[in-house]
Structures are given as structure tokens and as C-alpha cells.
C-alpha positions, 0 to 999 in steps of 0.5 A, a space after each residue: 500500500 505504501 509502495 502504491 502511495 509512493 508511486 502516486 506521489 512520484 507521478 504527481 510530482 512528475 506531472 507538476 514538473 512537466 506543467 512547470 516546464 511548460 509554464 516556463 516556456 510560455 513565460 519565456 515567449 511572453 517576455 520575448 514578445 513584450 521586448 519585441 513590442 517595446 522595440 517597435 514602440 521605440 521605432 514608432 511602428 504601429 501595433 495592433 490593439 489585440 497584440 499589445 501587451 501592457 502591464 495588466 495583461 503581462 501581470 494576468 498572464 504571469 499569474 495564470 501561468 504560475 499561480 499565487 506564488 508570484 508576488 505583485 511587486 516581483 512581477 512589477 519589477 520584472 516588467 519595469 526591467 524589460 521595459 526600461 532596458 531591452 538588452 537586460 539579462 533576465 532570469 525566470 526566477 526573478 518573478 519569484 524574488 530570487 536572483 542569480 549571481 552577484 546581483 543577489 548580494 548587491 540587492 540585499 546589501 543595498 537595503 542596509 542603511 548602515 552600509 557605507 562601503 559595499 564590500 561585495 562589489 570590491 574590485 581587485 587589480 593585480 596586473 602591472 602592479 607588483 612583481 612576485 613576492 612583492 608588495 605595494 608601498 605607495 598609492 597616490 591620487 592626482 586629482 588634477 589629472 585623475 591619475 593614480 600612481 603606485 609604487 612597489 617595494 621591488 621597484 615597479 612604478 605604475 600610472 593608472 588613468 581614471 578607468 584604472 587602466 595602465 597608462 605607463 609603467 616602468 621597473 627601476 633598476 635599483 638594488 634597494 627597496 622603494 619606500 614611497 612615491 608621489 607626483 610632481 605637479 610642475 615637472 609632470 613626473 613621478 618621484 619615488 624614494 629608496 633607502 639612499 636615492 631619490 628617483 624622478 621618472 619621466 613617464 611621458 617619454 616613449 620607447 627607449 626614451 622612457 628615462 628616469 633620473 636617480 639623485 644620490 647619495 642621500 645621507 640617511 635611509 628615506 622612508 616616506 615622501 610627498 610633494 608640496 603644492 604652493 602657489 608661490 613656487 610655480 617654476 619648481 617642485 618641492 619634495 618633502 622626505 622623512 628618514 630613519 634618523 628623525 630628519 625631514 628633508 626639503 628638496 627643490 627641483 626644477 626642469 634645469 636640473 634634468 634638461 642639462 643632463 639630457 643634452 650630454 652625449 648623443 645616446 640617451 640612456 634609460 638610467 641617468 645618475 645625478 649628484 645630490 650635491 648639485 641640489 638645494 636640500 634642507 633638512 631638520 631633525 624633528 623626531 627621535 625615531 623613524 619618520 613614518 609619514 610626511 604630508 603637506 596640508 595645503 588648506 593650512 599651508 603647513 606640513 605634518 610629520 609623524 613618528 613612533 616617538 612618544 614626545 615628538 609624536 606629531 609635528 605641524 608647522 609651516 614649511 619655513 621652519 625647516 630652514 630657520 630652526 625656530 620652534 615648531 608645534 609638537 603634539 605628544 602622544 603615548 606610543 607615537 603616531 603611525 598615521 594622520 589625516 586632515 578634514 577640511 570641512 570640519 577643520 580637524 586633524 585625526 591621528 592614530 598609532 600603536 595605542 589603538 585610539 584615534 585622536 581629534 585635534 584642532 590645528 591650533 591647539 596641541 595641548 589636548 585632543 578635542 575628541 577620541 575614537 576607540 574600537 580598534 583592537 590592533 595598531 592603527 596603520 593608516 587613516 584617510 578622509 572622505 571630505 564630501 560625507 565627512 567620514 574618517 576611514 581607519 585601518 588597523 594592522 589586522 586588516 580591519 576597516 572602521 568608518 566614522 562620522 566625524 560630526 557626531 563621532 559615531 561608528 558607521 561601519 566595520 569590515 575586514 579584508 581577507 586578502 593574505 595574512 596579518 603578517 603581510 600588512 607591514 607596508 599597507 597603504 590606503 587612499 580615498 578617491 573623492 572624485 569617484 567615491 572609492 576607497 583604494 588599498 594596496 598590499 600585494 594587489 590593489 583593492 577598490 571598495 565603492 561607496 554604497 551610494 555610488 552603486 545605488 546611483 550607477 546600478 540601481 534603476 531610478 524609480 519615483 513612481 511604479 508607472 509612467 509619469 503624467 505630470 511634473 510641476 514645480 512650485 517655486 513659492 514652496 520649492 517643492 515638486 509635484 509628480 503624478 503617475 498614470 495610477 493617479 498617485 500624486 506625490 509632493 517632494 522637497 527639491 533640496 533634500 529629495 524627501 517625499 512630503 505627502 501623497 494623494 491616491 485616487 485624487 479623482 476617484 477610483 480608476 480615474 487617471 489624472 492626466 494634467 495639473 497646474 499651479 497658480 503663480 503664488 503656489 497656494 492652489 493646485 488644479 488637476 484634470 482627469 481622463 473623464 473631464 473632471 477638474 479639481 482645485 486643491 490647497 497645495 500645502 495641505 492637499 485639501 480639495 477646495 472646488 471641483 467641476 463634476 462629471 454631471 456638467 459634461 456630455 457623454 462624449 467628453 474627452 479627457 483633458 490634456 493640459 491646464 493653465 492657471 490664469 487667476 486664483 485671487 478673486 475667482 479661480 480661472 482655468 484654461 483647459 484643453 481636452 482630447 477632442 480639441 476643445 479649449 475652454 475657460 473654467 471659473 468658480 466664485 468664492 461662494 459656490 463649491 463647483 466650477 463652471 465653463 464660461 468661455 469656449 474657443 471655436 474648434 475648427 477654422 479654415 484658412 486661405 493658403 495664399 494668406 492664412 489670416 482670418 479676422 474675428 468678431 468680438 463682443 463689446 466690453 460691456 457684454 463680456 462675461 470675464 476679463 481674461 479673453 473676449 467672447 468671439 461672436 462669429 468668425 468673419 464670413 469666408 463663404 465666398 471663398 469656400 467654393 475652391 477647396 484648394 484655397 483652404 488649409 483645414 486645421 485638425 485636432 489640437 495636441 498642445 497649446 500655450 497662452 501669453 497674457 501680458 501687457 499689450 499681448 493677449 495670445 493663444 497658440 495651439 498645435 495640431 497633429 498635422 503641423 499647423 499652428 493656430 495663433 489667436 491674437 485677441 488684441 488684433 482680433 485676428 487668427 493666423 495659421 502658422 505652418 511651414 510650407 514646401 515652396 517647391 511643391 505645387 500642391 503646397 503640402 505641409 512640410 512640418 510634422 506634428 506639433 508636440 509642444 509650444 512655448 511663448 518666449 518673452 524677454 526678461 523685461 516682460 517677466 520682471 514687469 509681470 512679477 513686480 506689478 500688483 495683480 489688480 493693476 495688471 488686470 486693469 492694464 490688460 483690459 485698457 490695452 485690449 480696448 486700445 488695440 481692438 478699436 485702433 490697431 485691429 483695423 490697421 493690421 487688417 488693412 495691411 493683411 488685405 493689401 496682401 490678399 484681397 480675398 479676406 473680408 474683414 468684419 470687426 464689431 466694435 461698440 461704445 467707441 466714444 467711451 472706449 476712447 476716453 478710457 484709452 486717454 485715461 490709461 495713457 496718462 496713468 499707465 506707462 509701459 517701460 521703454 525697454 519692454 515696449 521694444 520687445 516682441 514675443 516669439 513663439 517656439 514649437 517642437 515637432 515630430 521631425 526633431 526641429 524647433 521652429 521660432 515664429 513671430 506673432 505676425 506669423 513669420 518663420 524666424 528661425 529653425 533649430 536642429 539639435 546637435 546630434 550624430 544620430 538621426 533626428 527624433 521627435 521633441 516632446 517637451 519645451 521649457 525655459 528658465 524664469 529669465 528666458 535665457 536658456 531654452 530646454 527641450 526633451 526628446 522621445 529617446 530621453 535626450 535633453 538639449 539646452 540653447 542660449 537664447 538671451 541675445 536672440 530675444 534682445 533683437 530677433 531681427 538681427 541676424 548676428 544674434 544667434 541661438 547657440 546650443 550649449 549642452 546635451 545629454 541623455 537623461 532617460 532611456 525612454 520618452 521625456 514627459 516634462 522638465 523644468 529649470 530651477 535657477 536658484 539651485 542651478 538644477 534641471 529636473 526631468 520626468 519620463 515614462 519610465 516612472 522616474 524623476 531625475 535631477 541634473 546639474 544645469 551647467 554640465 549635465 551631471 547626474 545628482 540623483 532621483 526623487 525617491 532615493 533613500 539618501 538625501 540630495 547633495 546639490 552642492 557637490 558635482 565632483 563625481 561624474 556618475 551615470 544612472 544604470 540605464 544610461 551609458 553616454 556622458 554629457 556633451 558640452 558644445 563649445 563652438 559651432 558644429 556642422 549640424 548648426 545653422 549657418 547662413 553664409 559659406 565663404 568658400 564654396 568648392 570649385 573644380 581644380 584643373 590640376 587635380 583633374 589632370 592627375 585623375 584622368 584615365 589616360 595622358 592622351 586625353 590631355 592632347 585631344 582637341 578642345 572641341 571634344 566634349 570632355 565633361 564625362 571624363 572629369 573625376 568631378 568630385 575628387 577634383 573639387 577644392 577650395 578656390 585659391 583667390 578671394 571671392 565674395 561669400 555666397 548666400 544660401 537659400 532654403 535647403 533641400 527637401 528633408 525627406 531626401 535623407 539625413 545627409 542630402 536633405 541638409 546639404 547647402 544649395 548654392 546659387 551660381 551664375 553658370 554651372 561648370 558644364 555650361 561654362 565648358 560648353 560656352 568655351 567650346 562654342 567660342 573656340 568653334 566660332 574663332 576657328 571657323 571665322 577665318 575660313 568664312 
């Protein structure tokens, strides 16, 4: 009976195993299909709705295959991993929370908050470091060149670059041991000391000229060395050395000491010996025992030396004390000092020795320490400082590391190195690399320990929300950032620290996606819009709902909202919204009622004549207006007489984006469509224009510009300062008065100018109460005066398109400039457009996650001046997927970007350095940009554009290419061709392109006209076209014809 039961259990387990294997195969197919779909999405290829795999479908299929054993967060992490990095290596066990390889240890250790250094990620370098049975005696970091210099006991000197790859190495032919090394900043050489010599290695020479110089003999055995970095000795290098008799030596070297020796003899030997008596060497006895270490502290302008002597344990004083023999500042410590370091921010010196204690000293007080750190069970042999984090790292002779917080004197981490045995620690060295956040130690090999936060920044995928970001807004008044994801989770973050303040879930109800939001200028109120057309107003500080536009006021076919702009929040809340159906409307609410109401609607469809796409508006008189923001539009002007010819009209399609400009003298709304058409509503002039880049070469006049993804009005900083400084009540009055001025007077003048261009437009403008208006105008002219600086500037409209270009338009409808981002890759769609608050920098985000920055300050000063160019200054890749939005914070000098990958990241505005992401466990440090790191899904560094490139716009080309006849003669197929008659057509024999060259004589620059069709390709579509008088073929044919006439005329 038991045997039968065992057989049944075995058959059941075999069946379960078979089912599990089938489930694994289906899951692998699901993963491959998802990756293929994501690749197609990045290439903008269409995907059938039935085949589309979103997270919900992926999650449901995975649950069906594996059952309840699969956890939600593991499936979500797996889906996010394959979505953000299509080339990432995945394992099926990850959906069960299990990881294979080293990443498992890394993931578990990243969760430990007290982990300062990640020991599991230790990197070891063994090649070209030391010989067999050799140890490293010195490690030095050169911050200016980002070099690392090492020396081994048996004479191997090595220089590593910032990737820790060997840049240069040499083996010193000396019988004595090398005891230390350093780098000479002036001579750009490596200095090393042995028991009786000083070695200067010129690592820049190549091959047989890889020379090094030996200065000898030295009186005592040298044990340590360091260089002195002093600004007043620019033409020489100062070297400090300590010996076994307690002396500290000062050696001055210049290039003259080595240049004279190099010129002697014809052959340059590798080893050149110099007499130490020819050098200026100063020494002074400061200790009664060996000088273990000597360092120069540039912040204090002092040198320090330590010894095992209990009386003269540590000396800190000016370098001049070595020459004048005046009393020096001494620190007495029982059993002496083996190592010391200085922390610049805390202004503290830390010493350690055989008594196993770390003592903290003030540089000016040597009577007693300011603090003590205990914990080591063995002698302290080395101490280094992490300046950025204010940490002290100490090492004992038992290979035990301890990390201390110098601010509160607490122990942060203890870890040990299991390399070798404790007996190998006699000459152990250690240095901390502040630029890359790594701890480097040397024994028989070089061990590199990274900081945990560096691993988090470079290997942990940034995640602010679990799903894609819909909204990114900055509240300048509170210095807080608002983010909303597609799951309708609203989060508010502190910009300076990166910590989350509060969050709201299901802000518009269960399963209702929040699609847009806006903050009013004072930062008090927040407005949100959802996919069902509802609008809510919140108190930003507390997250409390104030007013709402319910669903009941909307029809059944209402589309979800795309964008909201907060126009006013003082007397009554006024919002301008755009929905997916292309409707723009103003929503208002008074202080008494709780609900909002739609009070104004912009006409949806407008048709424009192709010859002059301008249509006039009929506006209500002021006394009949429902609000003070935009005037009500009665009807569009009558264009029925022109509708008979359908080809004369450019119809507008659905709107994708818009921007509004409401400042003194301008009342504008610009909308962008999917077909590239831009509709500009000018309520001051009572005109509506269609701005579209037309292909002039095409008879059908088809649209050449692609769809508009973002729009932005660029206004000079004078407008911004005027708008901010003026009181709100005054600004409204001024706007209404200027609107009256323009509608009564300027509108008619503008229409007359437009009718001169096209007689097909019948303008009809309704104006009322003209006498009363005129009196109000005169009063406004007397009481309100615009600054002259403001009056001279005109707004510029910027539009970002699917073809990767930015077009700049005047408010009169003229295309002023076309900007193509600098890139070696094909152009991709631009999805976001922003400026800083002073309108000096233009920012753009692309569909592939790139960020571009342009300087536009000089252009906005005078857009009509061709000398005022727009220069691209910086570009980098911030995300691996599409950028949703971004903003520039001038006070902190940072740029914040949001993407569909669910992360909101922080970057330095000047160089594009990565600073972190919202939601990371550690606090932001916005002041430190010394470490150049990248997120794990980015592998390209920022590009700083210092000068114009071939991708940028150029209007004049000074030297066009011409045919060089001498070149052509050398390229012809046969010399007999040169002896042929001039009457023979030799055009086909020209090696035309190979014989092109610049002209050898001065010629006037040629003006280029519009470039060729962009659809022709990335290369030929952007080649400049020159307008020449005659082509080369015509010139040759004309010369041949003249020669024929000359030869035939004598016969005739």
C-alpha cells in the first residue's frame, strides 16, 4: 500500500514538473514578445490593439501561468526591467524574488542603511602592479589629472588613468627597496624614494626614451615622501622626505636640473645618475625615531610629520621652519603616531598609532585632543578622509576597516579584508578617491571598495513612481515638486533634500487617471484634470480639495483633458483647459459656490486661405463680456465666398498642445495640431493666423512640418520682471485698457495691411461704445506707462515637432528661425519645451530621453538681427525612454526631468551631471558635482558644445568648392586625353568630385537659400544649395562654342 502511495506521489510530482516546464516556456515567449513590442514602440511602428501587451495583461498572464506564488511587486519589477532596458539579462526566477549571481548580494546589501562601503562589489587589480613576492608601498591620487600612481617595494612604478587602466609603467633598476612615491605637479613626473636615492621618472617619454633620473647619495635611509603644492613656487617642485634618523628633508627641483643632463652625449640612456650635491636640500631633525609619514596640508599651508616617538609624536608647522630652526608645534602622544589625516570641512586633524585610539585635534591647539575614537583592537596603520560625507576611514594592522562620522563621532561601519595574512600588512597603504567615491588599498594587489551610494546611483534603476509619469510641476513659492503617475498617485517632494512630503491616491476617484495639473503663480492652489473631464482645485500645502467641476456638467462624449493653465486664483479661480477632442475652454468658480463652471469656449475648427492664412474675428463689446481674461468671439468673419475652391483652404485638425501669453499689450493663444499647423489667436488684433511651414517647391503646397508636440511663448526678461513686480489688480486693469486700445485702433490697421496682401479676406470687426472706449484709452495713457525697454520687445513663439526641429515664429506669423539639435544620430521627435524664469536658456526633451539646452538671451534682445544667434550649449541623455516634462530651477542651478519610465531625475544645469532621483533613500547633495556618475540605464556622458558644429545653422559659406584643373589632370584615365582637341566634349571624363577644392583667390561669400527637401535623407536633405551664375558644364560648353566660332571665322 505504501509502495502504491509512493508511486502516486512520484507521478504527481512528475506531472507538476512537466506543467512547470511548460509554464516556463510560455513565460519565456511572453517576455520575448513584450521586448519585441517595446522595440517597435521605440521605432514608432504601429501595433495592433489585440497584440499589445501592457502591464495588466503581462501581470494576468504571469499569474495564470504560475499561480499565487508570484508576488505583485516581483512581477512589477520584472516588467519595469524589460521595459526600461531591452538588452537586460533576465532570469525566470526573478518573478519569484530570487536572483542569480552577484546581483543577489548587491540587492540585499543595498537595503542596509548602515552600509557605507559595499564590500561585495570590491574590485581587485593585480596586473602591472607588483612583481612576485612583492608588495605595494605607495598609492597616490592626482586629482588634477585623475591619475593614480603606485609604487612597489621591488621597484615597479605604475600610472593608472581614471578607468584604472595602465597608462605607463616602468621597473627601476635599483638594488634597494622603494619606500614611497608621489607626483610632481610642475615637472609632470613621478618621484619615488629608496633607502639612499631619490628617483624622478619621466613617464611621458616613449620607447627607449622612457628615462628616469636617480639623485644620490642621500645621507640617511628615506622612508616616506610627498610633494608640496604652493602657489608661490610655480617654476619648481618641492619634495618633502622623512628618514630613519628623525630628519625631514626639503628638496627643490626644477626642469634645469634634468634638461642639462639630457643634452650630454648623443645616446640617451634609460638610467641617468645625478649628484645630490648639485641640489638645494634642507633638512631638520624633528623626531627621535623613524619618520613614518610626511604630508603637506595645503588648506593650512603647513606640513605634518609623524613618528613612533612618544614626545615628538606629531609635528605641524609651516614649511619655513625647516630652514630657520625656530620652534615648531609638537603634539605628544603615548606610543607615537603611525598615521594622520586632515578634514577640511570640519577643520580637524585625526591621528592614530600603536595605542589603538584615534585622536581629534584642532590645528591650533596641541595641548589636548578635542575628541577620541576607540574600537580598534590592533595598531592603527593608516587613516584617510572622505571630505564630501565627512567620514574618517581607519585601518588597523589586522586588516580591519572602521568608518566614522566625524560630526557626531559615531561608528558607521566595520569590515575586514581577507586578502593574505596579518603578517603581510607591514607596508599597507590606503587612499580615498573623492572624485569617484572609492576607497583604494594596496598590499600585494590593489583593492577598490565603492561607496554604497555610488552603486545605488550607477546600478540601481531610478524609480519615483511604479508607472509612467503624467505630470511634473514645480512650485517655486514652496520649492517643492509635484509628480503624478498614470495610477493617479500624486506625490509632493522637497527639491533640496529629495524627501517625499505627502501623497494623494485616487485624487479623482477610483480608476480615474489624472492626466494634467497646474499651479497658480503664488503656489497656494493646485488644479488637476482627469481622463473623464473632471477638474479639481486643491490647497497645495495641505492637499485639501477646495472646488471641483463634476462629471454631471459634461456630455457623454467628453474627452479627457490634456493640459491646464492657471490664469487667476485671487478673486475667482480661472482655468484654461484643453481636452482630447480639441476643445479649449475657460473654467471659473466664485468664492461662494463649491463647483466650477465653463464660461468661455474657443471655436474648434477654422479654415484658412493658403495664399494668406489670416482670418479676422468678431468680438463682443466690453460691456457684454462675461470675464476679463479673453473676449467672447461672436462669429468668425464670413469666408463663404471663398469656400467654393477647396484648394484655397488649409483645414486645421485636432489640437495636441497649446500655450497662452497674457501680458501687457499681448493677449495670445497658440495651439498645435497633429498635422503641423499652428493656430495663433491674437485677441488684441482680433485676428487668427495659421502658422505652418510650407514646401515652396511643391505645387500642391503640402505641409512640410510634422506634428506639433509642444509650444512655448518666449518673452524677454523685461516682460517677466514687469509681470512679477506689478500688483495683480493693476495688471488686470492694464490688460483690459490695452485690449480696448488695440481692438478699436490697431485691429483695423493690421487688417488693412493683411488685405493689401490678399484681397480675398473680408474683414468684419464689431466694435461698440467707441466714444467711451476712447476716453478710457486717454485715461490709461496718462496713468499707465509701459517701460521703454519692454515696449521694444516682441514675443516669439517656439514649437517642437515630430521631425526633431524647433521652429521660432513671430506673432505676425513669420518663420524666424529653425533649430536642429546637435546630434550624430538621426533626428527624433521633441516632446517637451521649457525655459528658465529669465528666458535665457531654452530646454527641450526628446522621445529617446535626450535633453538639449540653447542660449537664447541675445536672440530675444533683437530677433531681427541676424548676428544674434541661438547657440546650443549642452546635451545629454537623461532617460532611456520618452521625456514627459522638465523644468529649470535657477536658484539651485538644477534641471529636473520626468519620463515614462516612472522616474524623476535631477541634473546639474551647467554640465549635465547626474545628482540623483526623487525617491532615493539618501538625501540630495546639490552642492557637490565632483563625481561624474551615470544612472544604470544610461551609458553616454554629457556633451558640452563649445563652438559651432556642422549640424548648426549657418547662413553664409565663404568658400564654396570649385573644380581644380590640376587635380583633374592627375585623375584622368589616360595622358592622351590631355592632347585631344578642345572641341571634344570632355565633361564625362572629369573625376568631378575628387577634383573639387577650395578656390585659391578671394571671392565674395555666397548666400544660401532654403535647403533641400528633408525627406531626401539625413545627409542630402541638409546639404547647402548654392546659387551660381553658370554651372561648370555650361561654362565648358560656352568655351567650346567660342573656340568653334574663332576657328571657323577665318575660313568664312
